[in-house]
C-alpha positions in Angstrom: -38.5 68.4 17.7 -37.4 67.8 14.1 -40.3 67.4 11.7 -40.1 63.9 10.0 -39.3 63.8 6.3 -42.5 63.7 4.2 -41.8 60.2 2.9 -41.1 58.9 6.4 -44.3 60.5 7.7 -46.3 59.0 4.8 -44.9 55.5 5.6 -45.7 55.9 9.3 -49.3 56.9 8.4 -49.6 53.9 6.1 -48.4 51.5 8.8 -50.7 53.0 11.4 -53.8 52.7 9.2 -52.8 49.3 8.0 -52.8 48.2 11.7 -56.2 49.9 12.2 -57.7 48.2 9.2 -56.5 44.8 10.3 -57.8 45.4 13.9 -61.2 46.5 12.5 -61.5 43.3 10.4 -60.7 41.2 13.5 -63.3 43.1 15.5 -65.9 42.3 12.8 -64.9 38.6 12.8 -65.1 38.5 16.6 -68.6 40.1 16.7 -69.8 37.7 13.9 -68.6 34.8 15.9 -70.2 36.0 19.1 -73.5 36.6 17.2 -73.3 33.0 16.0 -72.8 31.8 19.5 -76.0 33.6 20.6 -75.0 37.1 21.7 -78.1 39.4 21.9 -78.4 41.9 19.1 -78.7 44.8 21.4 -75.3 44.0 22.9 -73.8 44.0 19.4 -75.3 47.5 18.8 -73.9 48.7 22.1 -70.4 47.3 21.3 -70.4 49.0 17.9 -71.4 52.3 19.5 -68.9 51.9 22.3 -66.0 50.9 20.0 -66.5 53.7 17.5 -66.8 56.4 20.2 -63.7 55.0 21.9 -61.8 55.0 18.6 -62.7 58.6 17.7 -62.0 59.7 21.3 -58.6 58.1 21.3 -57.6 59.8 18.1 -58.9 63.1 19.4 -56.9 62.7 22.6 -53.7 61.7 20.9 -54.1 64.6 18.4 -55.0 67.3 20.9 -53.2 70.6 20.3 -53.1 74.2 21.2 -50.9 75.4 18.2 -52.8 77.7 15.8 -51.5 76.1 12.6 -52.2 72.6 13.9 -55.6 73.5 15.2 -56.7 75.3 12.1 -54.9 73.5 9.2 -53.3 70.3 10.7 -49.9 71.9 10.4 -50.1 71.9 6.6 -48.4 68.5 6.4 -51.1 66.1 5.4 -50.0 63.9 2.4 -52.2 64.1 -0.7 -53.5 60.5 -0.4 -54.6 60.9 3.2 -55.9 64.4 2.7 -58.0 62.9 -0.1 -59.4 60.2 2.2 -60.1 62.7 4.9 -61.8 65.1 2.4 -63.9 62.2 1.0 -65.0 61.3 4.5 -65.8 65.0 5.1 -67.7 65.0 1.9 -69.6 61.7 2.1 -72.0 63.0 4.6 -75.2 61.5 5.9 -76.9 62.8 2.7 -74.6 60.7 0.6 -74.4 57.6 2.8 -78.0 57.5 4.1 -80.2 59.5 1.9 -78.8 59.4 -1.7 -79.5 55.7 -2.4 -83.0 56.3 -0.8 -83.6 59.2 -3.1 -82.6 57.1 -6.1 -84.9 54.4 -4.9 -87.9 56.8 -4.6 -87.2 59.0 -7.6 -85.3 56.8 -10.0 -83.3 58.6 -12.8 -84.1 62.0 -11.3 -82.0 61.2 -8.3 -78.8 61.1 -10.4 -78.8 64.9 -10.4 -77.1 64.7 -7.0 -74.5 62.2 -8.1 -73.6 64.2 -11.2 -73.7 67.6 -9.5 -71.6 66.6 -6.4 -69.0 64.7 -8.5 -68.8 67.5 -11.1 -68.4 70.0 -8.3 -65.0 68.5 -7.4 -63.8 69.1 -10.9 -64.6 72.8 -10.4 -62.8 72.7 -7.1 -59.7 71.3 -8.8 -59.7 73.6 -11.8 -61.0 76.9 -10.3 -60.3 77.2 -6.6 -58.2 74.7 -4.6 -54.7 75.4 -6.0 -55.2 79.2 -5.6 -56.4 78.9 -2.0 -53.4 76.8 -1.1 -51.1 79.4 -2.8 -52.8 82.0 -0.6 -51.9 79.8 2.4 -54.0 81.2 5.3 -56.7 79.5 7.4 -60.3 80.3 6.3 -62.4 81.3 3.3 -63.3 84.7 4.8 -59.5 85.2 5.1 -59.1 84.7 1.4 -62.0 87.0 0.4 -60.9 89.7 2.8 -57.4 89.7 1.4 -58.5 89.6 -2.2 -61.1 92.4 -1.9 -59.8 94.4 1.0 -56.8 96.0 -0.7 -54.1 97.6 1.4 -56.7 98.8 3.9 -58.1 95.3 4.7 -61.5 94.0 4.0 -63.5 94.1 7.2 -66.9 94.4 5.5 -66.1 91.6 3.1 -64.8 89.4 5.9 -67.9 89.9 8.0 -70.2 89.2 5.0 -68.2 86.0 4.2 -68.3 84.9 7.9 -72.1 85.4 7.9 -72.4 83.3 4.8 -70.1 80.6 6.2 -72.2 80.4 9.4 -75.6 80.2 7.6 -74.4 77.6 5.0 -72.5 75.4 7.5 -75.2 75.6 10.2 -77.9 74.5 7.8 -75.7 71.6 6.7 -74.6 70.6 10.1 -78.2 70.4 11.4 -78.8 67.7 8.7 -75.8 65.8 9.9 -76.7 65.9 13.6 -80.3 64.8 12.6 -78.7 61.7 11.0 -76.5 61.2 14.1 -79.7 61.0 16.2 -81.4 58.6 13.8 -78.4 56.3 13.8 -77.6 56.5 17.5 -81.2 55.6 18.3 -80.8 52.7 15.9 -77.7 51.6 17.8 -78.9 51.8 21.3 -82.7 51.9 21.2 -82.8 55.2 23.1 -85.1 58.1 22.2 -84.2 60.1 19.0 -83.5 63.3 21.0 -81.2 61.4 23.4 -79.5 59.8 20.5 -78.6 63.2 19.1 -76.8 64.2 22.3 -75.0 60.8 22.5 -73.7 61.4 19.0 -72.8 64.9 19.9 -70.3 63.7 22.4 -68.4 61.9 19.6 -68.3 65.0 17.5 -67.0 67.2 20.3 -64.2 64.8 21.4 -62.4 65.2 18.1 -63.1 68.7 17.0 -62.9 70.3 20.5 -59.6 68.8 21.5 -57.5 68.8 18.4 -59.2 70.9 15.7 -58.3 70.1 12.1 -55.4 67.9 13.2 -57.7 65.5 15.2 -60.5 65.7 12.6 -58.1 64.8 9.8 -56.7 61.7 11.3 -60.2 60.7 12.6 -61.7 61.2 9.2 -59.2 58.8 7.5 -60.3 56.1 9.9 -63.9 57.0 9.3 -63.5 56.7 5.6 -62.2 53.1 6.0 -65.3 52.3 8.0 -67.6 54.0 5.5 -66.1 52.1 2.6 -66.5 48.7 4.3 -70.0 49.6 5.5 -71.3 50.6 2.1 -69.6 48.0 -0.1 -70.2 44.8 1.9 -74.1 44.9 1.8 -74.1 46.1 -1.8 -71.7 43.3 -2.9 -73.8 40.7 -1.0 -77.1 41.8 -2.6 -75.3 41.9 -6.0 -74.1 38.3 -5.6 -77.6 37.3 -4.4 -79.6 38.7 -7.3 -77.1 38.5 -10.2 -74.4 36.1 -9.2 -71.8 38.9 -9.6 -70.3 40.5 -6.5 -69.4 43.7 -8.4 -72.6 45.8 -7.9 -71.3 48.6 -10.1 -71.3 46.2 -13.1 -74.0 43.7 -12.1 -76.9 46.0 -11.6 -77.2 46.7 -15.3 -78.3 43.1 -15.7 -81.1 43.7 -13.2 -82.5 46.8 -14.7 -84.5 45.0 -17.5 -85.9 42.6 -14.9 -86.9 45.5 -12.6 -88.5 47.2 -15.6 -90.5 44.0 -16.4 -91.6 43.8 -12.7 -92.7 47.5 -12.8 -94.7 46.8 -16.0 -96.5 43.9 -14.3 -97.3 45.9 -11.2 -98.7 48.8 -13.4 -101.1 46.3 -15.0 -102.2 44.7 -11.6 -105.8 45.3 -10.8 -105.2 45.2 -7.0 -102.6 47.9 -7.3 -105.1 50.1 -9.2 -107.6 49.4 -6.5 -105.3 50.6 -3.7 -104.3 53.7 -5.7 -108.0 54.5 -6.2 -108.5 54.4 -2.4 -105.8 57.0 -2.0 -107.3 59.2 -4.7 -110.6 59.0 -2.9 -108.9 60.0 0.4 -107.2 62.9 -1.3 -110.6 64.0 -2.8 -112.1 63.9 0.7 -109.4 66.2 2.1 -109.9 68.5 -0.8 -113.7 68.7 0.0 -112.8 69.5 3.6 -110.5 72.3 2.4 -113.1 73.7 0.1 -115.7 73.7 2.9 -113.7 75.6 5.5 -114.4 76.8 8.1 -117.6 74.9 8.3 -116.0 71.5 7.8 -113.5 72.1 10.6 -116.4 73.0 13.0 -118.4 69.9 11.9 -115.4 67.6 12.3 -114.6 68.8 15.8 -118.3 68.5 16.8 -118.4 64.9 15.5 -115.3 63.9 17.4 -116.6 65.5 20.6 -119.9 63.6 20.1 -118.0 60.3 19.7 -116.0 60.9 22.9 -119.2 61.7 24.8 -120.9 58.6 23.4 -118.2 56.2 24.5 -118.1 57.7 27.9 -121.8 57.4 28.4 -122.0 53.8 27.4 -119.1 52.9 29.8 -116.8 51.8 26.9 -113.4 50.3 27.6 -110.5 52.5 28.7 -108.8 51.8 25.4 -111.8 53.1 23.4 -112.0 56.2 25.5 -108.3 56.9 25.2 -108.5 56.4 21.5 -111.4 58.9 21.2 -109.5 61.4 23.4 -106.4 61.1 21.2 -108.4 61.7 18.1 -109.9 64.9 19.5 -106.5 66.1 20.8 -104.9 65.4 17.3 -107.6 67.3 15.5 -106.5 70.8 14.2 -106.9 73.5 16.8 -108.4 76.0 14.4 -109.2 76.5 10.7 -105.7 77.8 9.9 -104.2 74.6 11.4 -106.7 72.6 9.4 -105.5 74.1 6.1 -101.9 73.1 6.8 -102.7 69.6 8.1 -105.3 68.7 5.5 -103.2 70.1 2.6 -100.3 67.9 3.7 -102.5 64.8 4.0 -104.1 65.6 0.6 -100.7 65.8 -1.0 -99.5 62.6 0.6 -102.5 60.7 -0.6 -102.2 62.1 -4.1 -98.5 61.1 -4.2 -99.4 57.5 -3.2 -102.2 57.5 -5.8 -99.9 58.2 -8.7 -98.9 55.4 -11.1 -95.5 53.7 -10.7 -92.7 55.7 -12.1 -90.3 53.5 -14.1 -86.9 53.6 -12.4 -84.8 54.0 -15.5 -87.0 56.4 -17.4 -85.5 59.9 -17.8 -87.8 62.7 -16.9 -91.0 60.7 -16.9 -94.3 62.7 -17.1 -97.9 62.3 -18.3 -97.4 65.1 -20.8 -94.5 66.7 -22.7 -94.8 69.8 -20.6 -94.5 67.8 -17.4 -91.5 65.9 -18.8 -89.8 69.2 -19.7 -90.4 70.5 -16.1 -88.7 67.4 -14.7 -85.8 67.8 -17.1 -85.3 71.5 -16.2 -85.4 70.7 -12.5 -82.9 67.9 -13.0 -80.5 70.3 -14.7 -81.1 73.1 -12.2 -80.4 70.7 -9.3 -77.2 69.4 -10.9 -76.1 73.0 -11.5 -76.7 74.0 -7.8 -75.0 70.9 -6.4 -72.0 71.4 -8.6 -71.4 75.1 -7.9 -72.4 74.6 -4.2 -69.7 71.9 -3.9 -67.1 74.4 -5.2 -68.1 76.9 -2.6 -68.6 74.9 0.6 -66.3 76.4 3.3 -65.6 73.2 5.2 -64.5 71.4 2.0 -62.4 74.4 0.7 -60.6 74.6 4.0 -59.0 71.2 3.1 -56.9 73.0 0.5 -54.9 74.6 3.3 -53.9 71.4 5.0 -51.4 70.0 2.4 -47.7 70.8 2.2 -47.8 72.5 -1.2 -49.9 73.5 -4.2 -48.8 70.4 -6.0 -50.0 68.2 -3.2 -53.3 70.0 -3.2 -53.8 69.2 -6.8 -53.0 65.5 -6.2 -55.2 65.6 -3.1 -58.3 66.6 -5.2 -57.5 63.7 -7.5 -57.5 61.2 -4.6 -60.6 62.8 -3.2 -62.5 62.2 -6.5 -61.1 58.6 -6.5 -62.3 57.8 -3.0 -65.7 59.5 -3.5 -66.3 57.5 -6.7 -65.7 54.2 -4.9 -68.9 55.1 -3.1 -70.8 57.1 -5.7 -70.5 54.4 -8.4 -72.1 52.0 -5.9 -75.0 54.2 -4.8 -77.1 53.8 -8.0 -76.4 50.1 -8.0 -77.6 49.7 -4.4 -80.8 51.6 -5.1 -81.6 49.2 -8.0 -80.7 46.1 -6.0 -82.8 47.1 -3.0 -85.7 48.1 -5.2 -85.6 44.8 -7.0 -85.6 42.9 -3.7 -88.6 44.9 -2.4 -90.6 44.6 -5.6 -90.0 40.8 -5.9 -89.8 39.6 -2.2 -91.9 42.0 -0.2 -94.6 43.0 -2.7 -97.1 40.1 -3.0 -96.2 38.6 0.4 -98.7 37.8 3.1 -99.5 40.5 5.7 -99.4 37.8 8.4 -95.8 36.9 7.6 -94.1 40.3 7.1 -90.3 40.3 7.5 -89.1 41.3 11.0 -87.2 44.3 9.7 -90.5 46.0 8.7 -91.9 46.0 12.3 -88.5 47.0 13.7 -88.1 50.1 11.5 -91.7 51.0 11.9 -91.1 51.3 15.7 -87.8 53.3 15.6 -89.7 56.6 15.4 -93.4 56.0 16.2 -94.4 59.6 15.8 -93.1 59.7 12.2 -92.7 56.0 11.1 -89.8 55.3 8.8 -91.7 52.5 7.1 -95.4 51.9 7.0 -97.4 49.0 5.4 -101.2 49.0 5.7 -103.7 46.6 4.2 -105.7 49.3 2.3 -107.9 47.0 0.2 -108.2 44.3 2.9 -107.0 41.4 0.8 -104.2 40.3 3.2 -101.6 40.7 0.4 -98.9 43.5 0.3 -99.4 45.8 -2.7 -96.7 48.2 -3.7 -98.9 51.2 -3.1 -99.5 50.0 0.4 -95.8 50.4 1.3 -94.5 53.8 2.4 -90.7 53.9 3.0 -88.7 56.9 4.2 -85.7 57.3 1.9 -83.5 58.0 4.9 -84.0 54.4 6.2 -83.2 52.4 3.1 -79.4 52.0 3.4 -79.6 51.4 7.2 -82.1 48.6 6.6 -80.3 47.1 3.6 -78.5 44.3 5.5 -81.8 43.1 7.0 -83.5 43.4 3.7 -80.7 41.3 2.2 -80.9 38.7 5.0 -77.3 39.4 6.3 -76.2 38.7 9.8 -77.0 41.5 12.3 -73.3 42.3 12.7 -73.4 43.8 9.2 -76.4 45.9 10.3 -74.3 47.2 13.1 -71.4 47.9 10.6 -73.7 49.9 8.3 -75.0 51.9 11.2 -71.4 52.5 12.2 -70.6 53.6 8.6 -73.6 56.0 8.6 -72.5 57.4 12.0 -69.0 57.9 10.7 -70.3 59.7 7.6 -72.5 62.1 9.7 -69.8 62.6 12.4 -67.0 63.3 9.9 -69.0 66.0 8.1 -70.4 67.5 11.3 -66.8 67.8 12.6 -65.7 69.7 9.6 -68.7 72.0 9.5 -68.5 72.9 13.2 -64.8 73.6 12.8 -65.5 75.9 9.8 -68.1 77.9 11.9 -65.9 78.2 15.0 -62.8 79.1 13.0 -64.7 81.8 11.1 -65.9 83.3 14.4 -62.7 82.9 16.4 -60.2 83.7 13.6 -62.0 86.1 11.3 -64.1 88.0 13.9 -62.4 87.7 17.3 -58.7 87.7 16.1 -58.9 89.8 13.0 -61.4 92.4 14.2 -62.1 92.3 18.0 -58.7 91.4 19.5 -55.9 91.4 16.9 -53.3 91.1 19.7 -54.8 87.9 21.1 -52.2 85.2 21.9 -52.2 81.9 20.0 -53.4 80.1 23.2 -56.4 82.5 23.6 -57.3 82.2 19.9 -57.5 78.4 20.1 -59.4 78.6 23.4 -62.0 81.0 21.9 -62.4 78.7 18.9 -63.1 75.7 21.2 -65.6 77.6 23.3 -67.5 78.8 20.2 -67.4 75.3 18.8 -69.0 74.0 21.9 -71.8 76.6 21.9 -72.6 76.1 18.2 -72.6 72.3 18.6 -75.3 72.5 21.3 -77.4 75.0 19.3 -77.2 72.8 16.2 -78.1 69.7 18.3 -81.2 71.5 19.6 -82.2 72.5 16.1 -81.8 69.0 14.8 -83.9 67.6 17.7 -86.9 69.6 16.3 -86.7 67.5 13.0 -86.8 70.5 10.7 -86.9 68.5 7.5 -85.5 65.5 5.7 -81.7 65.3 5.3 -81.6 65.8 1.5 -83.7 68.9 1.6 -81.6 70.5 4.3 -78.4 69.6 2.5 -79.8 70.9 -0.8 -80.6 74.2 0.8 -77.0 74.6 2.1 -75.7 73.9 -1.4 -77.9 76.5 -3.1 -76.9 79.1 -0.5 -73.2 78.3 -0.9 -73.4 78.5 -4.7 -75.4 81.8 -4.6 -73.4 83.6 -1.9 -69.8 82.5 -2.2 -69.1 81.0 -5.6 -69.2 84.2 -7.7 -66.9 86.1 -5.3 -64.4 83.2 -5.1 -64.1 82.5 -8.8 -64.2 86.1 -10.0 -61.7 87.0 -7.2 -59.2 84.6 -8.8 -59.9 85.2 -12.5 -61.1 88.8 -12.9 -58.8 91.5 -11.7 -61.4 94.2 -12.1 -63.7 92.7 -9.4 -63.6 94.9 -6.4 -64.8 95.2 -2.8 -68.1 96.8 -3.6 -68.8 94.3 -6.3 -68.0 91.4 -4.0 -70.3 92.8 -1.2 -73.1 93.4 -3.7 -72.6 89.9 -5.3 -72.7 88.1 -2.0 -75.7 90.0 -0.6 -77.7 89.8 -3.9 -77.0 86.1 -4.4 -78.0 85.3 -0.8 -81.1 87.5 -0.9 -82.4 86.1 -4.2 -81.8 82.5 -3.1 -83.4 83.0 0.3 -86.4 84.8 -1.1 -87.1 82.0 -3.6 -86.8 79.3 -0.9 -89.1 81.1 1.5 -91.7 82.0 -1.2 -91.9 78.6 -2.9 -91.4 76.0 -0.1 -94.7 75.1 1.6 -92.7 73.9 4.7 -91.4 77.5 5.1 -94.7 79.1 4.5 -94.5 79.6 0.8 -96.5 78.2 -2.1 -95.5 76.0 -5.0 -97.6 78.2 -7.2 -95.0 81.0 -6.7 -92.3 79.0 -8.5 -90.4 80.6 -11.4 -90.4 78.3 -14.4 -91.6 75.5 -12.2 -88.1 75.2 -10.5 -88.2 73.5 -7.1 -87.1 75.5 -4.0 -84.1 73.1 -3.5 -82.6 74.6 -6.7 -83.0 78.2 -5.7 -79.3 78.7 -6.5 -80.1 78.5 -10.2 -81.5 82.1 -9.7 -79.2 83.2 -6.9 -75.9 82.5 -8.8 -76.7 84.6 -11.9 -78.1 87.3 -9.8 -75.0 87.4 -7.6 -72.7 87.2 -10.5 -74.5 90.0 -12.4 -74.4 92.2 -9.2 -70.7 91.6 -8.7 -69.8 92.5 -12.3 -72.1 95.5 -12.6 -71.2 97.1 -9.3 -67.5 96.5 -9.9 -67.7 98.2 -13.3 -69.6 101.2 -11.8 -67.2 101.7 -8.9 -63.4 102.5 -8.8 -61.0 99.8 -9.9 -59.1 97.8 -7.2 -55.9 99.2 -6.0 -52.4 97.9 -6.8 -52.4 95.7 -3.7 -55.4 93.8 -4.9 -54.0 93.4 -8.4 -50.7 92.1 -7.0 -52.6 89.6 -4.9 -54.4 88.2 -7.9 -51.1 87.9 -9.8 -49.6 86.1 -6.8 -52.4 83.5 -6.4 -52.7 83.0 -10.2 -49.2 81.5 -10.3 -49.6 78.5 -7.9 -46.9 76.7 -9.9 -44.4 79.1 -8.4 -45.3 78.2 -4.8 -42.7 76.5 -2.7 -42.9 72.7 -3.0 
């Protein structure tokens, strides 16, 4: 079959996706009409879930393939504009769609480090890496590193080290995406969170399992269209509601002074101070318990046992007995468990006791030293996100899918354009939602809370996504009495704004599309690294193309189920998991990739030392400074948070690479010729 001319192929794609967009609009209009006619909300949720899964499954079935080039790199014929849309969908993960606006809502100016770092990282991709990877023209990142550092003898050790890095980075990242899939799927259908994870997993596997990069690419283009509509519609509605201007990127500047004035009024509110004093007292109580261990643990357990015995003796109601039993069961099993539990509760109460942080204030702190620490963490986080972006295997793989080096450069431009359509809206949405909560919810009557509060409080009862308690007993909602999980903010935005439920379903579909698109790319990066770089390049070099693709599919299936199980244990919030993946990518792969292109003297021993050292330093810092992983914040270097461990891993990896390269023999002629080849991407066939 003759391959269609590039322009004809581009026109066909444009026509197909124009039809898709029109059909999607008609689908939304039809659901809105049915809602107006009285269709139950749960049916609307099921229809969104069913429609999106059918859509992705259909594209996966149509795009199924057993050809190696199609499965690994979509046949290298994806036009720049559509590769940019697919890459943007691959990039706008659950962290961007669900968590980033929530992070900005909770942390204000400090949250901009993610936006600046992730956007700046694509500039590094365009300038330092993408054109040279496309000039190389193979399938995976370990492929590139093995060819660059292996010389004429091949680079088995470098390849295996790069495969291990790809697996650790991508697996950490994909767990966060599948966690988000479970959150959204349970929102769609009302099923248990763990069941929601495996429902979403079916959508992931339909695309990546059947058609590899080919199916993922065309699915991601459709997913980006859904993501764009899901994010912009609520933001534009809120913007028009509060400012009279439907352009949130412009209008939110008008609301910032009003939000600042509201924050100042709440800071001076006596009732707010009263609630925060209660939280300070609770934190002090937990600190006293910690100081009195193990005696306080023994006393507390004896008290709860006495209460249970007392309610049983006086023939109390079954409800009272069950309540006393649950309190005893929930009590720490020993003094060590008490340390962990009471420390967490102390820190949570201290956090809620702190004064309001002004949203627009850069690096706010009670002292100059505290402000400097915040500034340093902001810069460190932006640094890690930027270099991590430039080293993520599933994003760099996209450089292989375009027809030429020139198309790769244009693809990075389109990727930045499509990402910015969302990223310029995220800070605006955070301000708009914050203004709505501060003016509409705060100060309202507890007896007349909005319905969205109770709904989201019951989505995950074990770890409520939103909690509002009348701490001071006045019947009025104070800001300090509200606890909102950042991961729920975007999903709840339509209900906060008073939009029809069909828009809530659209936003959930957009969040699902963001999580699924990234999960697809990450799972494919892991399976390709194992099947191509380990099985084909090392274990069975004579494997047929059919066998290589089959092995990749089987590995993908296994990794997907392991990742789903890991996500079901709720290992952490989405942003923390994603941040860890970025720091690991920056520390392990960035020095080897960039020096491999721009420094001919870098050799195999230097690359191995750089990857191992960068990973070890980054991992050591995370484990020793993150309380969740058994570390202590007191062990931090220069007060840098564990999410920014890459700020130490990157220099360590870079120094190890340079030092070891200079102390060992120079690369052979084959490696030098390879560098000369990839450094002239303008000579590549167009």
